[in-house]
N, C-alpha and C positions, 0 to 999 in steps of 0.2 A: 811807531811801524814804518809807517807810509814815506819818513824821510830819512829811515836806514837804509829798508831794502830796497832794491833798482827796481823798477817798474814790470821787467821782464820775469822777477821772480813770484814778485805778487802774481801777474797772471798766471804763469804756470800754476801756482798752485790754485787760483781758482777756478780754474778748469775743472777740479774734482769736487767743487762744491754742484748742490741741485740747488733746482731754482728757489725754491725754498730760504735754504742757506744764504743765496745769492741776496734774496730782497730782504732780510735779516740785517744783512753785511750792510747794505746799499742804506739801508736807514740808521746807522750806529752815530755817522756826523756826515757834517757837510765835507770833510776833507774826503770821505769816503765816496760819498754821492757825487762830489768832482772826477773823481778815479774813475767812473762807471760813466761818467759823460764823456770822459774823454778816449776811453779804450769801450765805448760801447758793443760796437761789432765784436768784437773780438773776444769779448766775456760772454756775450749771451751763443755765438756760435760755437765756444766752445760746450753751454749748456746745450746745446742742442745736439751736441754728438752725444755727450753724456749721456742725453736721457734717450736716445735714438731719434729723435727726431728726422735725424741727418745721416747720414753714411759722413766716417773723415774723410775729411778732402774735398766733399760735393759740394758745389756751389748755391747759390739762393735757388739758381735756376733749375738744377737739377735734383734740389729737395721738391721746391714745388710740381715737379712733374713724375715726383717716383708717387707719388696716391691716387687713388681708382678715382678722383673729383677733382677736380679745381678748389678746392677750398680755400687751399693758400697761394691762390692766383691775385697780384698785388699788392702779397704781403711787402714785399719792398727792402727789408731788413731782418737780419735776424732776430732783433729782440722782438718785433711785430709775430714771426714766426714762434717764439717762446711764447707770447701771450695766447696767441692764439690756442696750443695747446695747453695750456695752461686753463683756456677758458672749455677747451674741449672736454676735460677731466669733468668738467661740473656739469657741462650740457650731458656728457654721459649719465648724470645722476640724477638726472632731472631738475637741475638746479639753473636756470636760464632760459633760455629761449627757447622752444621745441624744435625741432630737425624738419629741416625739408620734407616733403612727400613727391617721390617724382616714379609715374611708372613708365617702364620701357616697352612702347606699344610695339618696336620692331622686331621683339618676340615669339609673335604672333601666340595662338593659342596652345592650351595644353602645357607650358613651361613646364617642365618636369625637375630635373638635377641641374646644376649650373655651379660654376667656379668664376670668380672673380680675378684676373688679372692686372696687378695696379699698377704695374712699373710700362706697360702698355694700355691702362685705360683700354682694358676688353672685358668682355663676357664672354664664356664660352659656357652653351646649354644645349641641352639634350631636350627634345619634345614630343609629346605624344605622336598619335596619328590624328592625322587632320586632314580627309580628303574634302578635298577642292576649294582648300583653303588657300589665299596668299602668303606668301610669306612677309613679301615688301615690294610695296609700287608695282612693278609693270615684271615683276619675276615669276613665272605661273608652271614650271619644269620644276622647281626645288620646292620640295616640304619643310628642308630644315630641320630633318632628325637629327640632324650636332650644325649648330650654328654659333659665329663667334661675330658678337656685334659690338660695336664702334660706342663708349657709355657716354661720351660728351655729345652725340648727333644722334645719336639713337638710331643708328642705321646698320643694315648688314654689312659685315666685310668680308665674310667668307662661309661655304654651306657645304656641306656633305650630301649627295641626293638622298631622297628616300630609301630606295631600295639598298644603299651601301649600310645605311646605321640601323638596328630594330626599335621601333617605338619602346618610347620610355626606357630605354639605355641608362644605366649608371655609370657617370662619368667624377674623374680625380683628374685634377692637374696639381705639380707643383713642380719646381726644379724646370722649368721649361718643357717638360713633357706630360702629354695627354693620353690618358686611358680611358676608354671604353670597352666596353663588354658585348660579345658576340653570345648567341645562343648558344648553348653546349659550354664547352671549359676553358675560349680561348678570350685573349685580351689584346686588343689592339693598343699600341704603343704611338703615338704623332709627336714627331719632336717640332718646336716652333721654329720657323723657316727664319734662316740668319741671313744665307745666301754665301756661306761656308760649307765646303762639303763635310759630311762626318767623317769624322778618322777614325772610326771604334769600327772596330771589326767581330762583326754578328754573327755568332755563331751561325750554320747554315739550318737548324731549324727554329731560330728566332727568324730568319728575313721577312721581311716582309711581304704577303702572294698576291696574287695579280689581281685578286680583289680590294685590296688597300690601293696597288697601283693604278687600278681604273678607276677607284673613287678620287685619287688624287687626280686623276687627269680630267674625270667630268665635275670636279668642285667648283662653286661659284665664286669668283672673284669679284666683287665690286670694283678695285681696282689692281690689275693686273701688273703694275710697274711698281705696286707696294707691296712690302711683306708682312705689313701690321694684321695680327689677328689669322694667319695664314698659316696650316701646319704641314708638316712633311710625313709619310709614313716612316716608321724607325725600323719598329721592331712587334711579330706575331708572336705572345707567350702563351703555351699551350700547359693547362695546372695540368697535375697528376691527375687529378680528382675531381668530380663539380664542386665549383664554388661558389659559397655562399653568403660568402659577404668577404668585401675588399676594401683596402685604403694605400693610401700614399702619402711616405713623408721623405721629403726631399726627392733622390732617385730609387728610394727603398719602398718596395710593395709587398703588402704582406695580404695573402689571397687564406681564408679559411672554409676546410671542407666540413659540415655539418656530418654528412655521410659517411666520408673517410676518417672523422675526427682527426684531421689534421690539419697544419696551416705551414705554407708555404710560400718561404722569403725571397723575393725577386730583385735584383739588381735590374730596373729596366733601362739604364744607361745602358747596359752590355749586354743586356739581353739573358741574363743567365739565374738563372737557382742556384740560390748561395746556400740554402740549408732546409730542411723538413723539421716542423715541429711536432711530437707525440702529444695529441691534449687529451688523452688520458694518462698522462703521466701522477694524476693523483692518485692512481689506485687504493691507497690505505684511505681515500674518503667515502665515509660509506654510500653518500651521496652521489650521483652526478648529473654532469647536466644533461636536459635532452634536446635541446635548441639552443642555436646561435644566432644573438640577432644584432650585432655588431662586431668589428674589431680593429684593432688601431694597433700602432707600433712606434715604442720607445726607440729611435733607429738610433740614436748611438751608442745604447747598450744593448741593442737588437734584443728588445722585450715585446712579447706580442699580447697585447690585453685583448680578451673575449668576453664580450658581455650577453650573459645567458639567463636562462630561467631562473639560474639558481645563484647570481649572483655574478663580479666578477673574476677573470680567471688570470692571471698573470705568469707567463711561461717564458723561459728562455734554454736554452742548449749550455750545455758544457762539458769539456774534456774534461774525461777521467785517463790514469795512468793504470794499467794492467801488467805491470811486467815492464816489457820492452813494447807493447805495442800500448793505445789507446782506443778509446771510441767515447763517439759523441751520446749523450743522455740530453733528455729534454726533464727539466727541472721544473715543478712548482713553485716559483717563485713566495706567490704569494696569492691567497683567497679574500676576495673581501666578505666577510661574513655578513650577509645584509639581516637574517634572519635568525643568525645564531646569536651565541653569548658577547654584552657587548663591554663589556667589562675592559679590555683591553684600550677598547676606545675613548676618548673625552670628547662627549658629544653635546651638540647644544641643537637643539630642537627652533628653530627660527620661524618665526610668525609677524605677520604684516601688520601693520598701526592702519587702522578703521578709515583716521580723518585723512584720505587720499583729496590731491587735488588737481583741477582738470587744468593743464597747459592752455590746450586747444580744442574747446570742443565745439565754436561756433563758426569756424571758417569751412572753405570749398575742399578741405582733405579728406581722407578716406579714413583718417583713423584719429584718434582722441589718443592721446598721450598724460597717462597717468604716473605720477613719481610718488611711489611710496617706503616707508625709513620703516627695516627690518628692526625685529626686536631680537638680541640674540645679548642672553643671561651668560657672561663668561664665568660669576662667580657660582651657579647652580645650574652645573651639566647634569643633562638629563639622559637617563639609560632610554631613548627610543629608538625603535626598530623600526624601520621603512616598511609600510603596511603591504606593498606587494614585493617579493624577490625579483619578479621581471624585468631585470635591466635592458630597457632598450638600444642604450648607446653608451660610449664611454668615449673618451677623450685623455689623455695626459697630457700635459703642459711641457711646451718646446724644451725647460729645462729637466725634465722628467722626473719633478717630483711631485706633482700636485695630479690627481683626478680629480673631473667632473662626470660624476652618472646620472641618469634619467631614467626614470620607472612612468609610471601612465599618471601617480599623482604624487611624485618627491623628485625634485634635485638635490643630489647629494655632493656635495664637495669635499673631499680630503685632501688637506694638505699633510705633505711630507706622508705617503700612501704607505712607505714601505717601513717606516718609523713604528714603535711600539712604545706608550702611547701616541697617539697621531692625533690631532683638530680634525673633527667630523661635523660638519656645517648640515642640516637637512632642513632643506625648504619644503614645506606642505604646500602645495600646488589646489588648488582650489577641487573640489570633488566631480567638478564639468567642466575640468580642464583640458583633460585628455590629453596629455601630451606628446608629438611626436617626432619635434625633432629636435635636436643638441647640438651650438657650437659653442668653439672655446679655444682660445686665441692666447691664454697664458694671463691676460689681463681681465679680461669680460666674456662671458655665458650668454648666451642668450637662446632662450627656448621657445620652438612652435607650439603654439597649443588652438586647441576650438574656438577658445577667446581671446586669441592676438597672440603678439607678440612678447617676449619677457625678458630683459635685461638686465642683468646684475654681474657684482666684480667677486671675484675669492674668496671673499670673505662676506657675502651677500647682506652687506653692511646698507646697501640702498636697491630699491627696486625700482625699473621703470618698467611699464606695462604700457602698450602700446597694443588699443583696442578696437578694432571696425568699429566702423558707426552703422552698417547693417545688420539688422537682427539675424539674419541667417548663420548657419554654424560656415564657419571656414576652416580651407583644407590648406596647409602648408606643407607641400613634398621637399623644401629646402630650406635653409637659412644659412647664410655666409657674414662672417665680420671682418669688415678691415677695419684700420686703425680711427678711419672717420666717420663711419657710415656700415649700417645695416642691412642689408641686402633678405627679401624675403621673397619666395612667389605664395599668392593669394589667389585665392576663388570663393565661392560662396557654394553651398548645397542650395539645390531650387529641385523641388518634388524628388528628391530622392537622386537626385542623379549631380553631377561635381560641375561647375560653371567653370569655363576656360582659365587656367592659370594664365597671371602675366607676372611680372618679372617688378617688384616695387622695392627701392630705394631711401632709406629714410636718414637725410642726411646731417647728421651732426655734426660733420665738419662745417657744414653750410650756416647755421648757428653758431661756434662759436666764431667764424668770420667777422661777426655783427661787431662793429667795433661799441668800446665802452670809456666813454668818459672820465679823463684823467683816471686812467689810468694805470698802474704802476706794478711790477714786477718786478 
């Protein structure tokens, strides 16, 4: 075949093969291996694009700069980039060197919520009230209730003054927009500074108020000539009812009101309310939820997911035609029946092997890393119900098909959750785990617990447990995932109080960057 087909056609075909297939093909014969050597960069650049390691048309330098850490630095070739990503998948499963551990000290004490902006290598964070504490260096008049931090140098880039941001504010970030809450029912929206005027005509009721304008003027800037890590006032959104939970995906913002039993979907780029959903649309259900714990949005399908004390409810608005008129009604698309009859589910109760091995127990790092294999028997499904129906968090995958849910004692993953039957995996957490936070990026799931951070994949096939070495109970107010790292706040309880939390980065990519002799992909 190599003698018949032109190399251009062969290379075009190879762009559709994943790394495992390319490796098998390369080992087929000396002729194929010679072809791979001749067109090495072309073949592996296509593989990097196919797997999403790199954007189409991006250079090696652009690809290395697209991640939050410098783990691809000195990669030098597309083949090396593919090797590092292949190692990265193994490291996330505990098969390889342990991840690096790095504490960001410039965050100051009482770190609360944060978001990672990989393309800028910036961390956005809100913190609690810390009277008399220095934020960084000689900055004495800025307490930094909202700051941006350079991940590489661990220095503050920009900070809003304390009196302009409430203590322990919740923040969201996506698509260049930062959202955080005020006291009451207002949400501030800030846009990543670009030096280009915002051409969006903002409705009068959503324009930034004087408080936001003054906050921008008073903000600390480490380098006034740079726009990196800087945000500008964009909009002030007023929620029709007191919000209880909110979340952003792209430019869509969903706010759920427990008191009004409504959910409101905003377009934060245009500063407008798109739709209101009636969370009492399940009138035929005998039991109704009482508490909202978390909310997420499947933006492409405009579905709202609400985690409650009775499970997860999925809502969407639909337009019905009645004669010559039409009206919009809220429909309960699905309810995840945590404690009800599970005959419609194919459920697999997942345990954890006891023979765990410690990858890093003697170093100076703050955490041990324990890798454990999960036990799943797909041939013997179990009708296993979650012990407690209170779901504290829910996330839908970017593709909109899979759910990850968290209760105090269980991690539940449902593949194709709107299908019946669907595959449901339940990982029973230790009784003392006291799970508090969930992160899900579509590939991996992270759970913050009192005994550390647990990392797994959507099949729960491998569990990596990052356990603190200190004996005191730890606290985690936020956990985030990027392609190459896990980020978390952490601190420990002392005498009934909480030790001020810092941001800790587990660099799985740093472990994957370590060369392997005679490695071939």
